[in-house]
All heavy atoms as TSV, in Angstrom:
chain	resi	resn	atom	element	x	y	z
A	1	PRO	N	N	-10.958	180.568	27.661
A	1	PRO	CA	C	-9.849	180.054	26.858
A	1	PRO	C	C	-10.124	178.662	26.289
A	1	PRO	O	O	-9.687	178.353	25.203
A	1	PRO	CB	C	-8.680	180.013	27.825
A	1	PRO	CG	C	-9.118	180.686	29.083
A	1	PRO	CD	C	-10.588	180.896	29.007
A	2	VAL	N	N	-10.868	177.835	27.003
A	2	VAL	CA	C	-11.135	176.489	26.503
A	2	VAL	C	C	-11.992	176.545	25.250
A	2	VAL	O	O	-11.701	175.883	24.254
A	2	VAL	CB	C	-11.808	175.619	27.587
A	2	VAL	CG1	C	-12.247	174.295	27.021
A	2	VAL	CG2	C	-10.869	175.420	28.752
A	3	THR	N	N	-13.035	177.348	25.280
A	3	THR	CA	C	-13.913	177.421	24.111
A	3	THR	C	C	-13.199	178.031	22.917
A	3	THR	O	O	-13.421	177.612	21.788
A	3	THR	CB	C	-15.189	178.211	24.432
A	3	THR	OG1	O	-14.835	179.495	24.925
A	3	THR	CG2	C	-16.044	177.484	25.442
A	4	ALA	N	N	-12.338	179.003	23.153
A	4	ALA	CA	C	-11.570	179.601	22.056
A	4	ALA	C	C	-10.613	178.573	21.459
A	4	ALA	O	O	-10.475	178.479	20.230
A	4	ALA	CB	C	-10.792	180.818	22.550
A	5	PHE	N	N	-9.965	177.785	22.320
A	5	PHE	CA	C	-9.054	176.749	21.837
A	5	PHE	C	C	-9.798	175.714	21.002
A	5	PHE	O	O	-9.353	175.335	19.917
A	5	PHE	CB	C	-8.341	176.067	23.009
A	5	PHE	CG	C	-7.544	174.866	22.599
A	5	PHE	CD1	C	-6.335	175.023	21.949
A	5	PHE	CD2	C	-8.019	173.592	22.843
A	5	PHE	CE1	C	-5.604	173.921	21.560
A	5	PHE	CE2	C	-7.295	172.490	22.459
A	5	PHE	CZ	C	-6.082	172.655	21.812
A	6	VAL	N	N	-10.938	175.259	21.498
A	6	VAL	CA	C	-11.712	174.252	20.782
A	6	VAL	C	C	-12.183	174.807	19.447
A	6	VAL	O	O	-12.123	174.131	18.420
A	6	VAL	CB	C	-12.905	173.764	21.631
A	6	VAL	CG1	C	-13.831	172.885	20.816
A	6	VAL	CG2	C	-12.407	173.026	22.850
A	7	SER	N	N	-12.618	176.045	19.432
A	7	SER	CA	C	-13.058	176.678	18.196
A	7	SER	C	C	-11.931	176.741	17.171
A	7	SER	O	O	-12.128	176.422	15.992
A	7	SER	CB	C	-13.573	178.084	18.497
A	7	SER	OG	O	-13.906	178.746	17.311
A	8	GLN	N	N	-10.744	177.134	17.604
A	8	GLN	CA	C	-9.596	177.181	16.696
A	8	GLN	C	C	-9.204	175.787	16.227
A	8	GLN	O	O	-8.880	175.590	15.066
A	8	GLN	CB	C	-8.414	177.853	17.373
A	8	GLN	CG	C	-8.592	179.333	17.557
A	8	GLN	CD	C	-7.432	179.961	18.319
A	8	GLN	OE1	O	-6.578	179.276	18.858
A	8	GLN	NE2	N	-7.408	181.286	18.357
A	9	LEU	N	N	-9.237	174.817	17.125
A	9	LEU	CA	C	-8.896	173.445	16.777
A	9	LEU	C	C	-9.843	172.914	15.706
A	9	LEU	O	O	-9.401	172.350	14.702
A	9	LEU	CB	C	-8.949	172.551	18.021
A	9	LEU	CG	C	-8.675	171.074	17.791
A	9	LEU	CD1	C	-7.234	170.860	17.360
A	9	LEU	CD2	C	-8.969	170.294	19.051
A	10	ILE	N	N	-11.123	173.102	15.896
A	10	ILE	CA	C	-12.113	172.625	14.931
A	10	ILE	C	C	-11.935	173.331	13.591
A	10	ILE	O	O	-12.029	172.712	12.533
A	10	ILE	CB	C	-13.545	172.825	15.468
A	10	ILE	CG1	C	-13.749	171.991	16.732
A	10	ILE	CG2	C	-14.583	172.487	14.421
A	10	ILE	CD1	C	-13.473	170.525	16.588
A	11	SER	N	N	-11.640	174.608	13.622
A	11	SER	CA	C	-11.420	175.356	12.390
A	11	SER	C	C	-10.235	174.805	11.609
A	11	SER	O	O	-10.315	174.565	10.407
A	11	SER	CB	C	-11.196	176.835	12.716
A	11	SER	OG	O	-10.886	177.552	11.557
A	12	VAL	N	N	-9.125	174.585	12.300
A	12	VAL	CA	C	-7.926	174.062	11.639
A	12	VAL	C	C	-8.170	172.651	11.118
A	12	VAL	O	O	-7.824	172.334	9.975
A	12	VAL	CB	C	-6.717	174.081	12.609
A	12	VAL	CG1	C	-5.551	173.300	12.045
A	12	VAL	CG2	C	-6.304	175.514	12.886
A	13	ILE	N	N	-8.769	171.815	11.935
A	13	ILE	CA	C	-9.033	170.440	11.520
A	13	ILE	C	C	-9.962	170.413	10.306
A	13	ILE	O	O	-9.720	169.692	9.343
A	13	ILE	CB	C	-9.636	169.622	12.678
A	13	ILE	CG1	C	-8.578	169.387	13.751
A	13	ILE	CG2	C	-10.185	168.290	12.185
A	13	ILE	CD1	C	-9.134	168.794	15.024
A	14	GLY	N	N	-11.005	171.197	10.358
A	14	GLY	CA	C	-11.984	171.204	9.283
A	14	GLY	C	C	-11.458	171.744	7.964
A	14	GLY	O	O	-11.833	171.272	6.896
A	15	LYS	N	N	-10.575	172.711	8.022
A	15	LYS	CA	C	-10.085	173.345	6.803
A	15	LYS	C	C	-8.851	172.680	6.210
A	15	LYS	O	O	-8.663	172.689	5.000
A	15	LYS	CB	C	-9.760	174.809	7.080
A	15	LYS	CG	C	-10.971	175.657	7.358
A	15	LYS	CD	C	-10.565	177.074	7.647
A	15	LYS	CE	C	-11.789	177.914	8.010
A	15	LYS	NZ	N	-11.400	179.276	8.383
A	16	HIS	N	N	-7.991	172.136	7.052
A	16	HIS	CA	C	-6.690	171.732	6.552
A	16	HIS	C	C	-6.358	170.251	6.663
A	16	HIS	O	O	-5.566	169.743	5.887
A	16	HIS	CB	C	-5.593	172.521	7.275
A	16	HIS	CG	C	-5.747	173.990	7.131
A	16	HIS	ND1	N	-5.528	174.647	5.950
A	16	HIS	CD2	C	-6.129	174.936	8.023
A	16	HIS	CE1	C	-5.757	175.940	6.119
A	16	HIS	NE2	N	-6.121	176.146	7.368
A	17	TYR	N	N	-6.887	169.546	7.640
A	17	TYR	CA	C	-6.360	168.227	7.919
A	17	TYR	C	C	-7.340	167.052	7.911
A	17	TYR	O	O	-6.965	165.993	8.370
A	17	TYR	CB	C	-5.684	168.230	9.298
A	17	TYR	CG	C	-4.518	169.169	9.367
A	17	TYR	CD1	C	-4.600	170.330	10.116
A	17	TYR	CD2	C	-3.340	168.899	8.693
A	17	TYR	CE1	C	-3.528	171.199	10.184
A	17	TYR	CE2	C	-2.268	169.769	8.753
A	17	TYR	CZ	C	-2.376	170.910	9.508
A	17	TYR	OH	O	-1.326	171.762	9.579
A	18	PRO	N	N	-8.540	167.178	7.428
A	18	PRO	CA	C	-9.462	166.057	7.622
A	18	PRO	C	C	-8.987	164.743	7.013
A	18	PRO	O	O	-9.192	163.695	7.579
A	18	PRO	CB	C	-10.764	166.514	6.995
A	18	PRO	CG	C	-10.488	167.784	6.323
A	18	PRO	CD	C	-9.165	168.281	6.754
A	19	ARG	N	N	-8.345	164.765	5.886
A	19	ARG	CA	C	-7.897	163.527	5.252
A	19	ARG	C	C	-6.398	163.307	5.368
A	19	ARG	O	O	-5.928	162.195	5.311
A	19	ARG	CB	C	-8.274	163.529	3.770
A	19	ARG	CG	C	-9.740	163.695	3.536
A	19	ARG	CD	C	-10.433	162.366	3.615
A	19	ARG	NE	N	-11.843	162.553	3.311
A	19	ARG	CZ	C	-12.793	161.945	3.936
A	19	ARG	NH1	N	-12.522	161.118	4.899
A	19	ARG	NH2	N	-14.042	162.148	3.619
A	20	ARG	N	N	-5.638	164.368	5.515
A	20	ARG	CA	C	-4.179	164.264	5.482
A	20	ARG	C	C	-3.521	164.004	6.823
A	20	ARG	O	O	-2.418	163.485	6.859
A	20	ARG	CB	C	-3.580	165.553	4.916
A	20	ARG	CG	C	-3.905	165.744	3.461
A	20	ARG	CD	C	-3.215	166.970	2.985
A	20	ARG	NE	N	-4.213	168.029	3.014
A	20	ARG	CZ	C	-3.949	169.301	2.879
A	20	ARG	NH1	N	-2.725	169.703	2.735
A	20	ARG	NH2	N	-4.898	170.179	2.905
A	21	MET	N	N	-4.149	164.379	7.902
A	21	MET	CA	C	-3.471	164.275	9.190
A	21	MET	C	C	-3.294	162.816	9.606
A	21	MET	O	O	-4.091	161.955	9.275
A	21	MET	CB	C	-4.219	165.043	10.269
A	21	MET	CG	C	-5.446	164.393	10.799
A	21	MET	SD	S	-6.098	165.361	12.159
A	21	MET	CE	C	-7.657	164.563	12.367
A	22	GLY	N	N	-2.229	162.585	10.333
A	22	GLY	CA	C	-1.993	161.254	10.881
A	22	GLY	C	C	-2.732	161.111	12.193
A	22	GLY	O	O	-3.780	160.488	12.276
A	23	GLN	N	N	-2.216	161.733	13.229
A	23	GLN	CA	C	-2.819	161.692	14.565
A	23	GLN	C	C	-2.636	163.059	15.213
A	23	GLN	O	O	-1.653	163.738	14.962
A	23	GLN	CB	C	-2.126	160.650	15.450
A	23	GLN	CG	C	-2.117	159.252	14.896
A	23	GLN	CD	C	-3.486	158.601	14.917
A	23	GLN	OE1	O	-4.254	158.786	15.848
A	23	GLN	NE2	N	-3.784	157.835	13.889
A	24	ILE	N	N	-3.571	163.427	16.066
A	24	ILE	CA	C	-3.448	164.636	16.877
A	24	ILE	C	C	-3.541	164.196	18.337
A	24	ILE	O	O	-4.460	163.472	18.713
A	24	ILE	CB	C	-4.560	165.656	16.586
A	24	ILE	CG1	C	-4.401	166.228	15.183
A	24	ILE	CG2	C	-4.546	166.776	17.617
A	24	ILE	CD1	C	-5.487	167.214	14.817
A	25	PHE	N	N	-2.568	164.627	19.137
A	25	PHE	CA	C	-2.566	164.335	20.562
A	25	PHE	C	C	-2.755	165.642	21.313
A	25	PHE	O	O	-1.976	166.571	21.142
A	25	PHE	CB	C	-1.251	163.677	20.982
A	25	PHE	CG	C	-1.049	162.337	20.343
A	25	PHE	CD1	C	-0.300	162.211	19.195
A	25	PHE	CD2	C	-1.616	161.205	20.900
A	25	PHE	CE1	C	-0.106	160.977	18.598
A	25	PHE	CE2	C	-1.439	159.969	20.313
A	25	PHE	CZ	C	-0.684	159.855	19.161
A	26	ILE	N	N	-3.789	165.727	22.123
A	26	ILE	CA	C	-4.071	166.912	22.914
A	26	ILE	C	C	-3.796	166.543	24.371
A	26	ILE	O	O	-4.383	165.599	24.899
A	26	ILE	CB	C	-5.524	167.371	22.722
A	26	ILE	CG1	C	-5.789	167.631	21.234
A	26	ILE	CG2	C	-5.797	168.613	23.553
A	26	ILE	CD1	C	-7.225	167.921	20.909
A	27	CYS	N	N	-2.904	167.282	25.002
A	27	CYS	CA	C	-2.435	166.936	26.348
A	27	CYS	C	C	-2.881	167.950	27.394
A	27	CYS	O	O	-3.027	169.125	27.095
A	27	CYS	CB	C	-0.909	166.874	26.370
A	27	CYS	SG	S	-0.216	165.766	25.159
A	28	ASN	N	N	-3.046	167.465	28.616
A	28	ASN	CA	C	-3.300	168.303	29.796
A	28	ASN	C	C	-4.512	169.210	29.647
A	28	ASN	O	O	-4.426	170.414	29.841
A	28	ASN	CB	C	-2.066	169.152	30.121
A	28	ASN	CG	C	-0.859	168.319	30.415
A	28	ASN	OD1	O	-0.973	167.205	30.913
A	28	ASN	ND2	N	0.300	168.844	30.106
A	29	VAL	N	N	-5.646	168.647	29.327
A	29	VAL	CA	C	-6.847	169.463	29.170
A	29	VAL	C	C	-7.707	169.383	30.427
A	29	VAL	O	O	-7.626	168.443	31.203
A	29	VAL	CB	C	-7.669	169.033	27.940
A	29	VAL	CG1	C	-6.879	169.260	26.681
A	29	VAL	CG2	C	-8.115	167.602	28.044
A	30	SER	N	N	-8.553	170.377	30.599
A	30	SER	CA	C	-9.434	170.418	31.764
A	30	SER	C	C	-10.686	169.576	31.508
A	30	SER	O	O	-10.965	169.168	30.379
A	30	SER	CB	C	-9.838	171.855	32.064
A	30	SER	OG	O	-10.691	172.333	31.049
A	31	SER	N	N	-11.452	169.354	32.546
A	31	SER	CA	C	-12.684	168.583	32.408
A	31	SER	C	C	-13.707	169.319	31.550
A	31	SER	O	O	-14.550	168.692	30.913
A	31	SER	CB	C	-13.261	168.257	33.777
A	31	SER	OG	O	-13.498	169.448	34.492
A	32	VAL	N	N	-13.628	170.640	31.513
A	32	VAL	CA	C	-14.524	171.429	30.656
A	32	VAL	C	C	-14.278	171.070	29.196
A	32	VAL	O	O	-15.208	170.943	28.402
A	32	VAL	CB	C	-14.316	172.940	30.894
A	32	VAL	CG1	C	-15.133	173.762	29.928
A	32	VAL	CG2	C	-14.652	173.307	32.320
A	33	PHE	N	N	-13.012	170.886	28.843
A	33	PHE	CA	C	-12.679	170.527	27.469
A	33	PHE	C	C	-13.320	169.195	27.087
A	33	PHE	O	O	-13.830	169.056	25.981
A	33	PHE	CB	C	-11.163	170.439	27.275
A	33	PHE	CG	C	-10.782	170.059	25.875
A	33	PHE	CD1	C	-10.657	171.021	24.902
A	33	PHE	CD2	C	-10.570	168.727	25.531
A	33	PHE	CE1	C	-10.322	170.680	23.608
A	33	PHE	CE2	C	-10.229	168.378	24.245
A	33	PHE	CZ	C	-10.106	169.357	23.278
A	34	TYR	N	N	-13.304	168.213	27.987
A	34	TYR	CA	C	-13.913	166.910	27.691
A	34	TYR	C	C	-15.394	167.066	27.358
A	34	TYR	O	O	-15.889	166.463	26.410
A	34	TYR	CB	C	-13.763	165.954	28.874
A	34	TYR	CG	C	-12.394	165.367	29.012
A	34	TYR	CD1	C	-11.561	165.757	30.056
A	34	TYR	CD2	C	-11.924	164.419	28.121
A	34	TYR	CE1	C	-10.300	165.212	30.196
A	34	TYR	CE2	C	-10.662	163.866	28.251
A	34	TYR	CZ	C	-9.857	164.269	29.291
A	34	TYR	OH	O	-8.612	163.742	29.427
A	35	PHE	N	N	-16.089	167.879	28.118
A	35	PHE	CA	C	-17.510	168.100	27.863
A	35	PHE	C	C	-17.720	168.740	26.495
A	35	PHE	O	O	-18.535	168.281	25.695
A	35	PHE	CB	C	-18.123	168.986	28.957
A	35	PHE	CG	C	-19.536	169.375	28.671
A	35	PHE	CD1	C	-20.562	168.460	28.833
A	35	PHE	CD2	C	-19.832	170.650	28.211
A	35	PHE	CE1	C	-21.878	168.815	28.558
A	35	PHE	CE2	C	-21.143	171.009	27.934
A	35	PHE	CZ	C	-22.160	170.089	28.110
A	36	ILE	N	N	-16.973	169.793	26.218
A	36	ILE	CA	C	-17.100	170.488	24.932
A	36	ILE	C	C	-16.716	169.556	23.790
A	36	ILE	O	O	-17.373	169.527	22.751
A	36	ILE	CB	C	-16.258	171.773	24.928
A	36	ILE	CG1	C	-16.836	172.760	25.951
A	36	ILE	CG2	C	-16.212	172.401	23.548
A	36	ILE	CD1	C	-15.967	173.965	26.200
A	37	TRP	N	N	-15.655	168.782	23.979
A	37	TRP	CA	C	-15.204	167.863	22.937
A	37	TRP	C	C	-16.281	166.814	22.628
A	37	TRP	O	O	-16.520	166.490	21.459
A	37	TRP	CB	C	-13.909	167.178	23.337
A	37	TRP	CG	C	-13.519	166.122	22.358
A	37	TRP	CD1	C	-13.490	164.786	22.561
A	37	TRP	CD2	C	-13.126	166.327	20.997
A	37	TRP	NE1	N	-13.109	164.146	21.416
A	37	TRP	CE2	C	-12.879	165.063	20.442
A	37	TRP	CE3	C	-12.972	167.460	20.204
A	37	TRP	CZ2	C	-12.473	164.898	19.114
A	37	TRP	CZ3	C	-12.567	167.288	18.884
A	37	TRP	CH2	C	-12.327	166.032	18.353
A	38	ASN	N	N	-16.934	166.295	23.650
A	38	ASN	CA	C	-17.982	165.301	23.421
A	38	ASN	C	C	-19.122	165.861	22.580
A	38	ASN	O	O	-19.702	165.140	21.772
A	38	ASN	CB	C	-18.519	164.759	24.748
A	38	ASN	CG	C	-17.534	163.838	25.422
A	38	ASN	OD1	O	-16.746	163.177	24.759
A	38	ASN	ND2	N	-17.570	163.793	26.727
A	39	VAL	N	N	-19.420	167.124	22.739
A	39	VAL	CA	C	-20.475	167.754	21.950
A	39	VAL	C	C	-19.992	168.016	20.518
A	39	VAL	O	O	-20.666	167.672	19.548
A	39	VAL	CB	C	-20.939	169.073	22.617
A	39	VAL	CG1	C	-21.897	169.831	21.711
A	39	VAL	CG2	C	-21.565	168.779	23.966
A	40	ILE	N	N	-18.818	168.589	20.387
A	40	ILE	CA	C	-18.310	168.968	19.065
A	40	ILE	C	C	-17.937	167.756	18.227
A	40	ILE	O	O	-18.139	167.746	17.011
A	40	ILE	CB	C	-17.105	169.920	19.213
A	40	ILE	CG1	C	-17.602	171.240	19.780
A	40	ILE	CG2	C	-16.397	170.141	17.895
A	40	ILE	CD1	C	-16.543	172.227	20.088
A	41	SER	N	N	-17.425	166.722	18.848
A	41	SER	CA	C	-16.998	165.553	18.086
A	41	SER	C	C	-18.159	164.881	17.360
A	41	SER	O	O	-17.952	164.176	16.370
A	41	SER	CB	C	-16.292	164.554	18.990
A	41	SER	OG	O	-17.174	164.038	19.959
A	42	LEU	N	N	-19.368	165.112	17.819
A	42	LEU	CA	C	-20.532	164.550	17.142
A	42	LEU	C	C	-20.705	165.115	15.736
A	42	LEU	O	O	-21.279	164.460	14.869
A	42	LEU	CB	C	-21.798	164.792	17.969
A	42	LEU	CG	C	-21.834	164.128	19.345
A	42	LEU	CD1	C	-23.068	164.594	20.102
A	42	LEU	CD2	C	-21.793	162.624	19.220
A	43	SER	N	N	-20.204	166.328	15.493
A	43	SER	CA	C	-20.367	166.952	14.186
A	43	SER	C	C	-19.199	166.671	13.238
A	43	SER	O	O	-19.261	167.034	12.071
A	43	SER	CB	C	-20.555	168.467	14.341
A	43	SER	OG	O	-19.369	169.046	14.850
A	44	LEU	N	N	-18.151	166.013	13.729
A	44	LEU	CA	C	-17.003	165.687	12.889
A	44	LEU	C	C	-17.164	164.297	12.289
A	44	LEU	O	O	-17.863	163.447	12.824
A	44	LEU	CB	C	-15.714	165.727	13.717
A	44	LEU	CG	C	-15.325	167.062	14.313
A	44	LEU	CD1	C	-14.112	166.886	15.221
A	44	LEU	CD2	C	-15.034	168.073	13.232
A	45	ALA	N	N	-16.471	164.078	11.182
A	45	ALA	CA	C	-16.482	162.760	10.562
A	45	ALA	C	C	-15.849	161.745	11.504
A	45	ALA	O	O	-14.896	162.061	12.225
A	45	ALA	CB	C	-15.725	162.801	9.241
A	46	GLU	N	N	-16.347	160.518	11.488
A	46	GLU	CA	C	-15.840	159.482	12.385
A	46	GLU	C	C	-14.348	159.245	12.171
A	46	GLU	O	O	-13.598	159.043	13.123
A	46	GLU	CB	C	-16.613	158.184	12.163
A	46	GLU	CG	C	-16.218	157.076	13.100
A	46	GLU	CD	C	-17.007	155.816	12.870
A	46	GLU	OE1	O	-18.057	155.853	12.205
A	46	GLU	OE2	O	-16.552	154.767	13.364
A	47	MET	N	N	-13.913	159.297	10.919
A	47	MET	CA	C	-12.497	159.096	10.617
A	47	MET	C	C	-11.639	160.178	11.278
A	47	MET	O	O	-10.562	159.894	11.797
A	47	MET	CB	C	-12.277	159.125	9.100
A	47	MET	CG	C	-10.860	158.819	8.690
A	47	MET	SD	S	-10.695	158.701	6.907
A	47	MET	CE	C	-10.537	160.421	6.482
A	48	THR	N	N	-12.109	161.391	11.300
A	48	THR	CA	C	-11.381	162.493	11.923
A	48	THR	C	C	-11.336	162.321	13.435
A	48	THR	O	O	-10.292	162.505	14.051
A	48	THR	CB	C	-12.032	163.841	11.556
A	48	THR	OG1	O	-12.060	163.972	10.130
A	48	THR	CG2	C	-11.275	165.002	12.149
A	49	VAL	N	N	-12.441	161.958	14.041
A	49	VAL	CA	C	-12.504	161.785	15.495
A	49	VAL	C	C	-11.553	160.678	15.952
A	49	VAL	O	O	-10.900	160.802	16.990
A	49	VAL	CB	C	-13.952	161.491	15.953
A	49	VAL	CG1	C	-14.003	161.149	17.432
A	49	VAL	CG2	C	-14.857	162.670	15.655
A	50	LYS	N	N	-11.429	159.618	15.168
A	50	LYS	CA	C	-10.535	158.516	15.529
A	50	LYS	C	C	-9.067	158.932	15.535
A	50	LYS	O	O	-8.249	158.288	16.171
A	50	LYS	CB	C	-10.724	157.347	14.576
A	50	LYS	CG	C	-12.001	156.588	14.797
A	50	LYS	CD	C	-12.097	155.430	13.841
A	50	LYS	CE	C	-13.380	154.646	14.065
A	50	LYS	NZ	N	-13.484	153.517	13.119
A	51	LYS	N	N	-8.746	160.000	14.831
A	51	LYS	CA	C	-7.362	160.461	14.745
A	51	LYS	C	C	-6.989	161.428	15.868
A	51	LYS	O	O	-5.838	161.809	15.997
A	51	LYS	CB	C	-7.118	161.140	13.400
A	51	LYS	CG	C	-7.225	160.191	12.232
A	51	LYS	CD	C	-7.012	160.933	10.942
A	51	LYS	CE	C	-7.077	160.005	9.757
A	51	LYS	NZ	N	-6.769	160.729	8.522
A	52	ILE	N	N	-7.943	161.833	16.670
A	52	ILE	CA	C	-7.700	162.801	17.735
A	52	ILE	C	C	-7.714	162.070	19.068
A	52	ILE	O	O	-8.681	161.391	19.409
A	52	ILE	CB	C	-8.749	163.922	17.711
A	52	ILE	CG1	C	-8.698	164.645	16.374
A	52	ILE	CG2	C	-8.533	164.884	18.865
A	52	ILE	CD1	C	-9.806	165.629	16.149
A	53	HIS	N	N	-6.639	162.216	19.825
A	53	HIS	CA	C	-6.490	161.529	21.100
A	53	HIS	C	C	-6.285	162.555	22.207
A	53	HIS	O	O	-5.388	163.387	22.116
A	53	HIS	CB	C	-5.296	160.572	21.058
A	53	HIS	CG	C	-5.359	159.638	19.899
A	53	HIS	ND1	N	-6.116	158.496	19.908
A	53	HIS	CD2	C	-4.792	159.707	18.673
A	53	HIS	CE1	C	-5.995	157.888	18.745
A	53	HIS	NE2	N	-5.194	158.601	17.982
A	54	ILE	N	N	-7.102	162.481	23.229
A	54	ILE	CA	C	-7.004	163.400	24.354
A	54	ILE	C	C	-6.308	162.661	25.486
A	54	ILE	O	O	-6.778	161.613	25.935
A	54	ILE	CB	C	-8.385	163.914	24.766
A	54	ILE	CG1	C	-9.034	164.613	23.569
A	54	ILE	CG2	C	-8.271	164.833	25.959
A	54	ILE	CD1	C	-10.447	165.023	23.765
A	55	LEU	N	N	-5.183	163.204	25.930
A	55	LEU	CA	C	-4.349	162.552	26.931
A	55	LEU	C	C	-4.418	163.275	28.266
A	55	LEU	O	O	-4.620	164.481	28.322
A	55	LEU	CB	C	-2.895	162.507	26.453
A	55	LEU	CG	C	-2.671	161.868	25.085
A	55	LEU	CD1	C	-1.222	162.004	24.678
A	55	LEU	CD2	C	-3.083	160.414	25.098
A	56	THR	N	N	-4.222	162.523	29.334
A	56	THR	CA	C	-4.196	163.112	30.668
A	56	THR	C	C	-2.832	163.748	30.927
A	56	THR	O	O	-1.957	163.726	30.069
A	56	THR	CB	C	-4.449	162.030	31.733
A	56	THR	OG1	O	-3.361	161.112	31.706
A	56	THR	CG2	C	-5.739	161.285	31.475
A	57	ASP	N	N	-2.631	164.263	32.129
A	57	ASP	CA	C	-1.340	164.868	32.468
A	57	ASP	C	C	-0.354	163.845	33.025
A	57	ASP	O	O	0.749	164.187	33.417
A	57	ASP	CB	C	-1.517	166.026	33.447
A	57	ASP	CG	C	-2.155	165.592	34.754
A	57	ASP	OD1	O	-2.616	164.431	34.848
A	57	ASP	OD2	O	-2.210	166.424	35.668
A	58	ASP	N	N	-0.729	162.568	33.021
A	58	ASP	CA	C	0.144	161.499	33.499
A	58	ASP	C	C	1.153	161.138	32.406
A	58	ASP	O	O	0.783	160.625	31.347
A	58	ASP	CB	C	-0.702	160.283	33.878
A	58	ASP	CG	C	0.127	159.118	34.398
A	58	ASP	OD1	O	1.336	159.292	34.632
A	58	ASP	OD2	O	-0.457	158.031	34.564
A	59	ILE	N	N	2.425	161.403	32.652
A	59	ILE	CA	C	3.475	161.197	31.663
A	59	ILE	C	C	3.547	159.739	31.215
A	59	ILE	O	O	3.681	159.455	30.021
A	59	ILE	CB	C	4.851	161.652	32.213
A	59	ILE	CG1	C	4.835	163.139	32.533
A	59	ILE	CG2	C	5.976	161.325	31.248
A	59	ILE	CD1	C	4.650	164.042	31.354
A	60	GLU	N	N	3.469	158.815	32.145
A	60	GLU	CA	C	3.554	157.394	31.772
A	60	GLU	C	C	2.364	156.975	30.910
A	60	GLU	O	O	2.517	156.196	29.971
A	60	GLU	CB	C	3.664	156.515	33.019
A	60	GLU	CG	C	4.993	156.633	33.719
A	60	GLU	CD	C	6.172	156.338	32.792
A	60	GLU	OE1	O	6.119	155.358	32.016
A	60	GLU	OE2	O	7.148	157.104	32.830
A	61	ASP	N	N	1.183	157.498	31.225
A	61	ASP	CA	C	0.003	157.213	30.407
A	61	ASP	C	C	0.199	157.761	28.994
A	61	ASP	O	O	-0.134	157.101	28.013
A	61	ASP	CB	C	-1.251	157.815	31.050
A	61	ASP	CG	C	-2.504	157.536	30.240
A	61	ASP	OD1	O	-2.735	156.357	29.902
A	61	ASP	OD2	O	-3.243	158.496	29.949
A	62	MET	N	N	0.755	158.962	28.880
A	62	MET	CA	C	1.021	159.544	27.563
A	62	MET	C	C	1.971	158.665	26.763
A	62	MET	O	O	1.729	158.370	25.596
A	62	MET	CB	C	1.636	160.936	27.703
A	62	MET	CG	C	0.701	162.016	28.098
A	62	MET	SD	S	1.591	163.582	28.096
A	62	MET	CE	C	0.577	164.542	29.164
A	63	ARG	N	N	3.063	158.267	27.396
A	63	ARG	CA	C	4.055	157.430	26.701
A	63	ARG	C	C	3.434	156.115	26.245
A	63	ARG	O	O	3.690	155.649	25.138
A	63	ARG	CB	C	5.240	157.168	27.608
A	63	ARG	CG	C	6.113	158.364	27.814
A	63	ARG	CD	C	7.297	158.039	28.699
A	63	ARG	NE	N	8.114	159.220	28.878
A	63	ARG	CZ	C	8.832	159.469	29.939
A	63	ARG	NH1	N	8.866	158.609	30.939
A	63	ARG	NH2	N	9.544	160.576	30.028
A	64	THR	N	N	2.631	155.527	27.097
A	64	THR	CA	C	2.005	154.254	26.758
A	64	THR	C	C	1.050	154.415	25.584
A	64	THR	O	O	1.101	153.660	24.616
A	64	THR	CB	C	1.243	153.690	27.976
A	64	THR	OG1	O	2.159	153.536	29.056
A	64	THR	CG2	C	0.586	152.370	27.651
A	65	ARG	N	N	0.167	155.405	25.660
A	65	ARG	CA	C	-0.845	155.576	24.609
A	65	ARG	C	C	-0.235	156.011	23.289
A	65	ARG	O	O	-0.647	155.532	22.232
A	65	ARG	CB	C	-1.910	156.553	25.068
A	65	ARG	CG	C	-2.730	155.942	26.209
A	65	ARG	CD	C	-3.851	156.801	26.655
A	65	ARG	NE	N	-4.794	157.013	25.560
A	65	ARG	CZ	C	-5.773	157.901	25.614
A	65	ARG	NH1	N	-5.928	158.628	26.682
A	65	ARG	NH2	N	-6.580	158.054	24.600
A	66	ILE	N	N	0.746	156.896	23.333
A	66	ILE	CA	C	1.402	157.310	22.096
A	66	ILE	C	C	2.214	156.149	21.525
A	66	ILE	O	O	2.220	155.913	20.323
A	66	ILE	CB	C	2.274	158.566	22.316
A	66	ILE	CG1	C	1.365	159.751	22.621
A	66	ILE	CG2	C	3.139	158.843	21.101
A	66	ILE	CD1	C	2.094	161.001	23.053
A	67	GLY	N	N	2.890	155.416	22.394
A	67	GLY	CA	C	3.664	154.270	21.949
A	67	GLY	C	C	2.795	153.208	21.290
A	67	GLY	O	O	3.205	152.572	20.317
A	68	MET	N	N	1.582	153.001	21.802
A	68	MET	CA	C	0.677	152.019	21.228
A	68	MET	C	C	0.283	152.401	19.808
A	68	MET	O	O	0.001	151.536	18.981
A	68	MET	CB	C	-0.573	151.874	22.092
A	68	MET	CG	C	-0.329	151.163	23.398
A	68	MET	SD	S	-1.716	151.133	24.575
A	68	MET	CE	C	-3.151	151.067	23.566
A	69	MET	N	N	0.278	153.670	19.488
A	69	MET	CA	C	-0.107	154.112	18.146
A	69	MET	C	C	0.946	153.735	17.109
A	69	MET	O	O	0.643	153.575	15.947
A	69	MET	CB	C	-0.279	155.629	18.109
A	69	MET	CG	C	-1.309	156.158	19.038
A	69	MET	SD	S	-2.930	155.636	18.506
A	69	MET	CE	C	-3.863	156.002	19.952
A	70	TYR	N	N	2.183	153.647	17.546
A	70	TYR	CA	C	3.273	153.473	16.599
A	70	TYR	C	C	3.990	152.134	16.720
A	70	TYR	O	O	5.079	151.971	16.228
A	70	TYR	CB	C	4.270	154.621	16.771
A	70	TYR	CG	C	3.623	155.935	16.423
A	70	TYR	CD1	C	3.203	156.816	17.412
A	70	TYR	CD2	C	3.382	156.274	15.112
A	70	TYR	CE1	C	2.594	158.003	17.106
A	70	TYR	CE2	C	2.757	157.457	14.775
A	70	TYR	CZ	C	2.360	158.312	15.779
A	70	TYR	OH	O	1.749	159.482	15.457
A	71	THR	N	N	3.360	151.170	17.390
A	71	THR	CA	C	3.977	149.849	17.485
A	71	THR	C	C	3.198	148.844	16.693
A	71	THR	O	O	2.119	149.044	16.248
A	71	THR	CB	C	4.073	149.378	18.947
A	71	THR	OG1	O	2.772	149.386	19.522
A	71	THR	CG2	C	5.013	150.243	19.727
């Protein structure tokens, strides 16, 4: 399921949102996702990678990091 999710995410990002998207927040991912993301993010434009934020399952951490984006 992780590889299928990453594949779909990359497809959507690549086709529809590279310049238009504001921010993408991905929450509660497994450690496998981090490994796959580190490999795949190398092939994406730097501007696109900066717009994607991977968050932990800690609610307070999510609030803090998302809040920092909009303050």
